[in-house]
PDB file of N, CA, C and O in Angstrom:
ATOM      1  N   MET A   1       0.730  -1.194  -0.116  1.00  0.00           N
ATOM      2  CA  MET A   1       0.037  -0.005   0.028  1.00  0.00           C
ATOM      3  C   MET A   1       0.820   1.192  -0.018  1.00  0.00           C
ATOM      4  O   MET A   1       1.992   1.210   0.357  1.00  0.00           O
ATOM      5  N   PRO A   2       0.178   2.255  -0.492  1.00  0.00           N
ATOM      6  CA  PRO A   2       1.287   3.500  -0.510  1.00  0.00           C
ATOM      7  C   PRO A   2       1.300   4.065   0.922  1.00  0.00           C
ATOM      8  O   PRO A   2       0.578   3.602   1.805  1.00  0.00           O
ATOM      9  N   LEU A   3       2.181   5.117   1.119  1.00  0.00           N
ATOM     10  CA  LEU A   3       2.457   5.599   2.159  1.00  0.00           C
ATOM     11  C   LEU A   3       1.507   6.417   2.809  1.00  0.00           C
ATOM     12  O   LEU A   3       1.440   6.636   4.019  1.00  0.00           O
ATOM     13  N   THR A   4       0.696   6.901   1.814  1.00  0.00           N
ATOM     14  CA  THR A   4      -0.264   7.791   2.291  1.00  0.00           C
ATOM     15  C   THR A   4      -1.558   7.220   3.059  1.00  0.00           C
ATOM     16  O   THR A   4      -2.415   7.831   3.698  1.00  0.00           O
ATOM     17  N   MET A   5      -1.412   5.775   2.771  1.00  0.00           N
ATOM     18  CA  MET A   5      -2.649   4.981   3.724  1.00  0.00           C
ATOM     19  C   MET A   5      -2.211   4.682   4.897  1.00  0.00           C
ATOM     20  O   MET A   5      -3.122   4.406   5.678  1.00  0.00           O
ATOM     21  N   ALA A   6      -0.963   4.618   5.412  1.00  0.00           N
ATOM     22  CA  ALA A   6      -0.336   4.174   6.760  1.00  0.00           C
ATOM     23  C   ALA A   6      -0.973   5.074   7.885  1.00  0.00           C
ATOM     24  O   ALA A   6      -1.164   6.286   7.786  1.00  0.00           O
ATOM     25  N   ASN A   7      -1.201   4.463   8.722  1.00  0.00           N
ATOM     26  CA  ASN A   7      -1.916   5.262  10.014  1.00  0.00           C
ATOM     27  C   ASN A   7      -0.420   5.862  10.709  1.00  0.00           C
ATOM     28  O   ASN A   7       0.693   5.338  10.745  1.00  0.00           O
ATOM     29  N   ALA A   8      -0.844   7.001  11.162  1.00  0.00           N
ATOM     30  CA  ALA A   8       0.029   7.873  11.883  1.00  0.00           C
ATOM     31  C   ALA A   8       0.513   7.290  13.248  1.00  0.00           C
ATOM     32  O   ALA A   8      -0.425   6.976  13.981  1.00  0.00           O
ATOM     33  N   GLY A   9       1.842   7.056  13.793  1.00  0.00           N
ATOM     34  CA  GLY A   9       2.325   6.425  14.762  1.00  0.00           C
ATOM     35  C   GLY A   9       2.835   5.045  14.403  1.00  0.00           C
ATOM     36  O   GLY A   9       3.793   4.583  15.022  1.00  0.00           O
ATOM     37  N   GLU A  10       2.211   4.326  13.381  1.00  0.00           N
ATOM     38  CA  GLU A  10       2.700   3.035  13.060  1.00  0.00           C
ATOM     39  C   GLU A  10       3.769   2.879  12.244  1.00  0.00           C
ATOM     40  O   GLU A  10       3.774   3.360  11.111  1.00  0.00           O
ATOM     41  N   ALA A  11       4.917   2.094  12.810  1.00  0.00           N
ATOM     42  CA  ALA A  11       6.219   1.856  11.933  1.00  0.00           C
ATOM     43  C   ALA A  11       5.816   0.943  10.800  1.00  0.00           C
ATOM     44  O   ALA A  11       5.109  -0.027  11.072  1.00  0.00           O
ATOM     45  N   ASN A  12       6.202   1.162   9.541  1.00  0.00           N
ATOM     46  CA  ASN A  12       6.209   0.426   8.448  1.00  0.00           C
ATOM     47  C   ASN A  12       7.514   0.205   7.853  1.00  0.00           C
ATOM     48  O   ASN A  12       8.403   0.992   8.178  1.00  0.00           O
ATOM     49  N   VAL A  13       7.802  -0.795   6.982  1.00  0.00           N
ATOM     50  CA  VAL A  13       8.816  -0.957   6.284  1.00  0.00           C
ATOM     51  C   VAL A  13       8.740  -0.825   4.667  1.00  0.00           C
ATOM     52  O   VAL A  13       7.923  -1.424   3.968  1.00  0.00           O
ATOM     53  N   ILE A  14       9.669   0.006   4.233  1.00  0.00           N
ATOM     54  CA  ILE A  14       9.472   0.206   2.770  1.00  0.00           C
ATOM     55  C   ILE A  14       9.780  -0.883   2.015  1.00  0.00           C
ATOM     56  O   ILE A  14      10.838  -1.492   2.169  1.00  0.00           O
ATOM     57  N   LYS A  15       8.813  -1.237   1.074  1.00  0.00           N
ATOM     58  CA  LYS A  15       8.818  -2.162   0.128  1.00  0.00           C
ATOM     59  C   LYS A  15       9.575  -1.832  -1.042  1.00  0.00           C
ATOM     60  O   LYS A  15      10.579  -2.427  -1.434  1.00  0.00           O
ATOM     61  N   LYS A  16       8.988  -0.779  -1.605  1.00  0.00           N
ATOM     62  CA  LYS A  16       9.512  -0.293  -2.979  1.00  0.00           C
ATOM     63  C   LYS A  16       9.198   1.202  -2.973  1.00  0.00           C
ATOM     64  O   LYS A  16       8.306   1.743  -2.319  1.00  0.00           O
ATOM     65  N   VAL A  17      10.215   1.889  -3.944  1.00  0.00           N
ATOM     66  CA  VAL A  17       9.932   3.301  -4.235  1.00  0.00           C
ATOM     67  C   VAL A  17       9.770   3.551  -5.925  1.00  0.00           C
ATOM     68  O   VAL A  17      10.692   3.407  -6.727  1.00  0.00           O
ATOM     69  N   GLY A  18       8.672   3.873  -6.191  1.00  0.00           N
ATOM     70  CA  GLY A  18       8.430   3.998  -7.424  1.00  0.00           C
ATOM     71  C   GLY A  18       8.564   5.146  -8.128  1.00  0.00           C
ATOM     72  O   GLY A  18       8.943   6.067  -7.404  1.00  0.00           O
ATOM     73  N   GLY A  19       8.380   5.485  -9.399  1.00  0.00           N
ATOM     74  CA  GLY A  19       8.567   6.783 -10.027  1.00  0.00           C
ATOM     75  C   GLY A  19       9.655   6.879 -10.909  1.00  0.00           C
ATOM     76  O   GLY A  19      10.322   5.866 -11.118  1.00  0.00           O
ATOM     77  N   ARG A  20       9.973   8.064 -11.523  1.00  0.00           N
ATOM     78  CA  ARG A  20      11.078   8.166 -12.458  1.00  0.00           C
ATOM     79  C   ARG A  20      12.544   8.032 -11.722  1.00  0.00           C
ATOM     80  O   ARG A  20      12.656   8.167 -10.504  1.00  0.00           O
ATOM     81  N   GLU A  21      13.390   7.819 -12.384  1.00  0.00           N
ATOM     82  CA  GLU A  21      14.686   7.512 -11.839  1.00  0.00           C
ATOM     83  C   GLU A  21      15.134   8.708 -11.062  1.00  0.00           C
ATOM     84  O   GLU A  21      15.583   8.442  -9.947  1.00  0.00           O
ATOM     85  N   GLU A  22      15.108   9.987 -11.414  1.00  0.00           N
ATOM     86  CA  GLU A  22      15.437  11.087 -10.721  1.00  0.00           C
ATOM     87  C   GLU A  22      14.637  11.340  -9.460  1.00  0.00           C
ATOM     88  O   GLU A  22      15.143  11.863  -8.467  1.00  0.00           O
ATOM     89  N   THR A  23      13.277  10.924  -9.534  1.00  0.00           N
ATOM     90  CA  THR A  23      12.466  10.716  -8.276  1.00  0.00           C
ATOM     91  C   THR A  23      13.093   9.710  -7.295  1.00  0.00           C
ATOM     92  O   THR A  23      13.281   9.933  -6.099  1.00  0.00           O
ATOM     93  N   LYS A  24      13.384   8.605  -7.932  1.00  0.00           N
ATOM     94  CA  LYS A  24      13.949   7.601  -6.897  1.00  0.00           C
ATOM     95  C   LYS A  24      15.071   7.924  -6.259  1.00  0.00           C
ATOM     96  O   LYS A  24      15.270   7.586  -5.092  1.00  0.00           O
ATOM     97  N   ARG A  25      16.079   8.748  -7.106  1.00  0.00           N
ATOM     98  CA  ARG A  25      17.216   9.073  -6.588  1.00  0.00           C
ATOM     99  C   ARG A  25      16.954  10.412  -5.169  1.00  0.00           C
ATOM    100  O   ARG A  25      17.535  10.475  -4.086  1.00  0.00           O
ATOM    101  N   PHE A  26      16.028  11.198  -5.657  1.00  0.00           N
ATOM    102  CA  PHE A  26      15.903  12.085  -4.730  1.00  0.00           C
ATOM    103  C   PHE A  26      15.153  11.506  -3.253  1.00  0.00           C
ATOM    104  O   PHE A  26      15.410  11.949  -2.133  1.00  0.00           O
ATOM    105  N   LEU A  27      14.385  10.649  -3.496  1.00  0.00           N
ATOM    106  CA  LEU A  27      13.829   9.887  -2.403  1.00  0.00           C
ATOM    107  C   LEU A  27      14.732   9.196  -1.582  1.00  0.00           C
ATOM    108  O   LEU A  27      14.618   9.174  -0.356  1.00  0.00           O
ATOM    109  N   GLY A  28      15.835   8.496  -2.352  1.00  0.00           N
ATOM    110  CA  GLY A  28      16.772   7.830  -1.684  1.00  0.00           C
ATOM    111  C   GLY A  28      17.869   8.504  -0.851  1.00  0.00           C
ATOM    112  O   GLY A  28      18.481   8.087   0.132  1.00  0.00           O
ATOM    113  N   ASN A  29      17.960   9.851  -1.627  1.00  0.00           N
ATOM    114  CA  ASN A  29      18.798  10.800  -0.816  1.00  0.00           C
ATOM    115  C   ASN A  29      18.420  11.006   0.632  1.00  0.00           C
ATOM    116  O   ASN A  29      19.169  10.897   1.603  1.00  0.00           O
ATOM    117  N   LEU A  30      16.863  11.388   0.620  1.00  0.00           N
ATOM    118  CA  LEU A  30      16.288  11.802   1.748  1.00  0.00           C
ATOM    119  C   LEU A  30      16.131  10.516   2.822  1.00  0.00           C
ATOM    120  O   LEU A  30      15.795  10.758   3.981  1.00  0.00           O
ATOM    121  N   GLY A  31      16.380   9.187   2.397  1.00  0.00           N
ATOM    122  CA  GLY A  31      16.434   8.065   3.382  1.00  0.00           C
ATOM    123  C   GLY A  31      15.400   7.140   2.999  1.00  0.00           C
ATOM    124  O   GLY A  31      15.254   6.077   3.602  1.00  0.00           O
ATOM    125  N   PHE A  32      14.655   7.491   2.005  1.00  0.00           N
ATOM    126  CA  PHE A  32      13.443   6.504   1.649  1.00  0.00           C
ATOM    127  C   PHE A  32      14.045   5.542   0.818  1.00  0.00           C
ATOM    128  O   PHE A  32      14.097   5.797  -0.385  1.00  0.00           O
ATOM    129  N   VAL A  33      14.637   4.195   1.348  1.00  0.00           N
ATOM    130  CA  VAL A  33      15.083   3.119   0.719  1.00  0.00           C
ATOM    131  C   VAL A  33      14.485   1.755   0.975  1.00  0.00           C
ATOM    132  O   VAL A  33      14.180   1.497   2.140  1.00  0.00           O
ATOM    133  N   PRO A  34      14.310   0.983   0.176  1.00  0.00           N
ATOM    134  CA  PRO A  34      13.493  -0.316   0.537  1.00  0.00           C
ATOM    135  C   PRO A  34      14.554  -1.178   1.619  1.00  0.00           C
ATOM    136  O   PRO A  34      15.775  -1.337   1.623  1.00  0.00           O
ATOM    137  N   GLY A  35      13.347  -1.686   2.602  1.00  0.00           N
ATOM    138  CA  GLY A  35      14.092  -2.069   3.796  1.00  0.00           C
ATOM    139  C   GLY A  35      14.231  -1.376   4.894  1.00  0.00           C
ATOM    140  O   GLY A  35      14.507  -1.891   5.978  1.00  0.00           O
ATOM    141  N   CYS A  36      14.049  -0.122   4.703  1.00  0.00           N
ATOM    142  CA  CYS A  36      14.094   1.126   5.893  1.00  0.00           C
ATOM    143  C   CYS A  36      12.975   1.354   6.542  1.00  0.00           C
ATOM    144  O   CYS A  36      11.984   1.522   5.832  1.00  0.00           O
ATOM    145  N   SER A  37      12.818   1.419   7.851  1.00  0.00           N
ATOM    146  CA  SER A  37      11.690   1.753   8.611  1.00  0.00           C
ATOM    147  C   SER A  37      11.192   3.173   8.536  1.00  0.00           C
ATOM    148  O   SER A  37      11.998   4.098   8.642  1.00  0.00           O
ATOM    149  N   VAL A  38      10.017   3.376   8.373  1.00  0.00           N
ATOM    150  CA  VAL A  38       9.332   4.626   8.344  1.00  0.00           C
ATOM    151  C   VAL A  38       8.039   4.680   8.911  1.00  0.00           C
ATOM    152  O   VAL A  38       7.181   3.822   8.703  1.00  0.00           O
ATOM    153  N   THR A  39       7.863   5.844   9.744  1.00  0.00           N
ATOM    154  CA  THR A  39       6.666   6.041  10.547  1.00  0.00           C
ATOM    155  C   THR A  39       6.032   7.445  10.227  1.00  0.00           C
ATOM    156  O   THR A  39       6.736   8.452  10.304  1.00  0.00           O
ATOM    157  N   VAL A  40       4.719   7.519   9.871  1.00  0.00           N
ATOM    158  CA  VAL A  40       4.138   8.689   9.730  1.00  0.00           C
ATOM    159  C   VAL A  40       3.711   9.458  10.972  1.00  0.00           C
ATOM    160  O   VAL A  40       2.903   8.982  11.770  1.00  0.00           O
ATOM    161  N   VAL A  41       4.346  10.824  11.140  1.00  0.00           N
ATOM    162  CA  VAL A  41       4.017  11.586  12.541  1.00  0.00           C
ATOM    163  C   VAL A  41       2.958  12.129  12.293  1.00  0.00           C
ATOM    164  O   VAL A  41       2.164  12.015  13.227  1.00  0.00           O
ATOM    165  N   SER A  42       2.419  12.913  11.073  1.00  0.00           N
ATOM    166  CA  SER A  42       1.239  13.592  11.083  1.00  0.00           C
ATOM    167  C   SER A  42       0.825  13.702   9.690  1.00  0.00           C
ATOM    168  O   SER A  42       1.658  13.518   8.802  1.00  0.00           O
ATOM    169  N   GLU A  43      -0.401  13.990   9.417  1.00  0.00           N
ATOM    170  CA  GLU A  43      -1.100  14.264   7.906  1.00  0.00           C
ATOM    171  C   GLU A  43      -1.753  15.506   8.104  1.00  0.00           C
ATOM    172  O   GLU A  43      -2.465  15.744   9.079  1.00  0.00           O
ATOM    173  N   ILE A  44      -1.479  16.418   7.043  1.00  0.00           N
ATOM    174  CA  ILE A  44      -2.338  17.556   7.047  1.00  0.00           C
ATOM    175  C   ILE A  44      -2.573  17.917   5.340  1.00  0.00           C
ATOM    176  O   ILE A  44      -1.692  18.168   4.518  1.00  0.00           O
ATOM    177  N   ASN A  45      -3.794  17.862   5.162  1.00  0.00           N
ATOM    178  CA  ASN A  45      -4.160  18.011   3.845  1.00  0.00           C
ATOM    179  C   ASN A  45      -3.574  16.943   2.653  1.00  0.00           C
ATOM    180  O   ASN A  45      -3.454  17.278   1.474  1.00  0.00           O
ATOM    181  N   GLY A  46      -3.274  15.753   3.120  1.00  0.00           N
ATOM    182  CA  GLY A  46      -2.576  14.918   2.158  1.00  0.00           C
ATOM    183  C   GLY A  46      -1.299  14.950   2.252  1.00  0.00           C
ATOM    184  O   GLY A  46      -0.673  13.986   1.812  1.00  0.00           O
ATOM    185  N   ASN A  47      -0.712  15.876   2.748  1.00  0.00           N
ATOM    186  CA  ASN A  47       0.962  16.135   2.857  1.00  0.00           C
ATOM    187  C   ASN A  47       1.415  15.269   4.296  1.00  0.00           C
ATOM    188  O   ASN A  47       0.692  15.246   5.293  1.00  0.00           O
ATOM    189  N   LEU A  48       2.371  14.766   4.231  1.00  0.00           N
ATOM    190  CA  LEU A  48       2.914  13.911   5.323  1.00  0.00           C
ATOM    191  C   LEU A  48       4.187  14.279   6.088  1.00  0.00           C
ATOM    192  O   LEU A  48       5.185  14.714   5.514  1.00  0.00           O
ATOM    193  N   ILE A  49       4.111  14.087   7.387  1.00  0.00           N
ATOM    194  CA  ILE A  49       5.428  14.359   8.108  1.00  0.00           C
ATOM    195  C   ILE A  49       5.698  12.970   8.441  1.00  0.00           C
ATOM    196  O   ILE A  49       4.846  12.237   8.942  1.00  0.00           O
ATOM    197  N   VAL A  50       6.988  12.576   8.138  1.00  0.00           N
ATOM    198  CA  VAL A  50       7.516  10.994   8.575  1.00  0.00           C
ATOM    199  C   VAL A  50       8.660  11.120   9.049  1.00  0.00           C
ATOM    200  O   VAL A  50       9.451  11.994   8.694  1.00  0.00           O
ATOM    201  N   HIS A  51       8.905  10.143  10.023  1.00  0.00           N
ATOM    202  CA  HIS A  51      10.178   9.817  10.554  1.00  0.00           C
ATOM    203  C   HIS A  51      10.930   8.886  10.041  1.00  0.00           C
ATOM    204  O   HIS A  51      10.565   7.739  10.297  1.00  0.00           O
ATOM    205  N   VAL A  52      12.020   9.029   9.290  1.00  0.00           N
ATOM    206  CA  VAL A  52      12.835   8.193   8.610  1.00  0.00           C
ATOM    207  C   VAL A  52      14.165   8.455   8.883  1.00  0.00           C
ATOM    208  O   VAL A  52      14.624   9.584   8.706  1.00  0.00           O
ATOM    209  N   LYS A  53      15.048   7.243   9.427  1.00  0.00           N
ATOM    210  CA  LYS A  53      16.454   7.389   9.756  1.00  0.00           C
ATOM    211  C   LYS A  53      16.654   8.560  10.318  1.00  0.00           C
ATOM    212  O   LYS A  53      17.313   9.456   9.790  1.00  0.00           O
ATOM    213  N   ASP A  54      15.998   8.649  11.636  1.00  0.00           N
ATOM    214  CA  ASP A  54      16.466   9.387  12.733  1.00  0.00           C
ATOM    215  C   ASP A  54      16.271  11.033  12.363  1.00  0.00           C
ATOM    216  O   ASP A  54      16.932  11.918  12.906  1.00  0.00           O
ATOM    217  N   ALA A  55      15.232  11.266  11.329  1.00  0.00           N
ATOM    218  CA  ALA A  55      14.913  12.671  10.984  1.00  0.00           C
ATOM    219  C   ALA A  55      13.355  12.750  10.634  1.00  0.00           C
ATOM    220  O   ALA A  55      12.623  11.798  10.364  1.00  0.00           O
ATOM    221  N   ARG A  56      13.080  13.846  10.688  1.00  0.00           N
ATOM    222  CA  ARG A  56      11.792  14.197  10.274  1.00  0.00           C
ATOM    223  C   ARG A  56      11.804  14.925   9.022  1.00  0.00           C
ATOM    224  O   ARG A  56      12.533  15.879   8.751  1.00  0.00           O
ATOM    225  N   VAL A  57      10.789  14.301   8.165  1.00  0.00           N
ATOM    226  CA  VAL A  57      10.681  14.863   6.591  1.00  0.00           C
ATOM    227  C   VAL A  57       9.451  14.957   6.211  1.00  0.00           C
ATOM    228  O   VAL A  57       8.658  14.024   6.333  1.00  0.00           O
ATOM    229  N   ALA A  58       9.085  16.349   5.595  1.00  0.00           N
ATOM    230  CA  ALA A  58       7.820  16.588   5.209  1.00  0.00           C
ATOM    231  C   ALA A  58       7.867  16.248   3.628  1.00  0.00           C
ATOM    232  O   ALA A  58       8.797  16.628   2.916  1.00  0.00           O
ATOM    233  N   ILE A  59       6.780  15.502   3.158  1.00  0.00           N
ATOM    234  CA  ILE A  59       6.829  15.127   1.690  1.00  0.00           C
ATOM    235  C   ILE A  59       5.201  15.342   1.253  1.00  0.00           C
ATOM    236  O   ILE A  59       4.287  15.237   2.071  1.00  0.00           O
ATOM    237  N   GLY A  60       5.063  15.565   0.254  1.00  0.00           N
ATOM    238  CA  GLY A  60       3.699  15.798  -0.472  1.00  0.00           C
ATOM    239  C   GLY A  60       3.043  14.645  -0.640  1.00  0.00           C
ATOM    240  O   GLY A  60       3.569  13.556  -0.412  1.00  0.00           O
ATOM    241  N   ARG A  61       1.930  14.780  -1.022  1.00  0.00           N
ATOM    242  CA  ARG A  61       0.917  13.493  -1.323  1.00  0.00           C
ATOM    243  C   ARG A  61       1.424  12.698  -2.601  1.00  0.00           C
ATOM    244  O   ARG A  61       1.342  11.470  -2.602  1.00  0.00           O
ATOM    245  N   ASP A  62       1.925  13.354  -3.643  1.00  0.00           N
ATOM    246  CA  ASP A  62       2.457  12.943  -4.845  1.00  0.00           C
ATOM    247  C   ASP A  62       3.609  12.068  -4.608  1.00  0.00           C
ATOM    248  O   ASP A  62       3.597  10.932  -5.083  1.00  0.00           O
ATOM    249  N   MET A  63       4.645  12.506  -3.889  1.00  0.00           N
ATOM    250  CA  MET A  63       5.759  11.648  -3.548  1.00  0.00           C
ATOM    251  C   MET A  63       5.456  10.600  -2.621  1.00  0.00           C
ATOM    252  O   MET A  63       6.053   9.534  -2.771  1.00  0.00           O
ATOM    253  N   ALA A  64       4.628  10.721  -1.686  1.00  0.00           N
ATOM    254  CA  ALA A  64       4.230   9.670  -0.705  1.00  0.00           C
ATOM    255  C   ALA A  64       3.676   8.678  -1.563  1.00  0.00           C
ATOM    256  O   ALA A  64       3.887   7.489  -1.325  1.00  0.00           O
ATOM    257  N   ASN A  65       3.029   9.019  -2.479  1.00  0.00           N
ATOM    258  CA  ASN A  65       2.133   7.843  -3.268  1.00  0.00           C
ATOM    259  C   ASN A  65       3.088   6.964  -3.750  1.00  0.00           C
ATOM    260  O   ASN A  65       2.772   5.780  -3.858  1.00  0.00           O
ATOM    261  N   LYS A  66       4.305   7.366  -4.089  1.00  0.00           N
ATOM    262  CA  LYS A  66       5.436   6.493  -4.831  1.00  0.00           C
ATOM    263  C   LYS A  66       6.175   5.585  -3.809  1.00  0.00           C
ATOM    264  O   LYS A  66       6.986   4.730  -4.166  1.00  0.00           O
ATOM    265  N   ILE A  67       5.859   5.813  -2.581  1.00  0.00           N
ATOM    266  CA  ILE A  67       6.497   5.068  -1.640  1.00  0.00           C
ATOM    267  C   ILE A  67       5.820   3.800  -1.097  1.00  0.00           C
ATOM    268  O   ILE A  67       5.078   4.028  -0.142  1.00  0.00           O
ATOM    269  N   MET A  68       5.900   2.568  -1.468  1.00  0.00           N
ATOM    270  CA  MET A  68       5.160   1.565  -1.035  1.00  0.00           C
ATOM    271  C   MET A  68       5.580   0.893   0.188  1.00  0.00           C
ATOM    272  O   MET A  68       6.700   0.385   0.245  1.00  0.00           O
ATOM    273  N   VAL A  69       4.698   0.846   1.261  1.00  0.00           N
ATOM    274  CA  VAL A  69       5.128  -0.133   2.389  1.00  0.00           C
ATOM    275  C   VAL A  69       4.308  -1.224   2.475  1.00  0.00           C
ATOM    276  O   VAL A  69       4.521  -2.091   3.323  1.00  0.00           O
TER     277      VAL A  69
END
């Protein structure tokens, strides 16, 4: 399921990162790599604040839909 459907506070493991090559590279640089744990902190109007690799990152709904957990 896409990251946008994950419940807040629930730890998930990233299964796959989709999108074009530059999108995958951008998300990978932020820490969104397969096998990594990610937790949704909060959701506001579809945009997410997530905890990944000891950092909090804000991502838009379109990017979050490319991350499968």
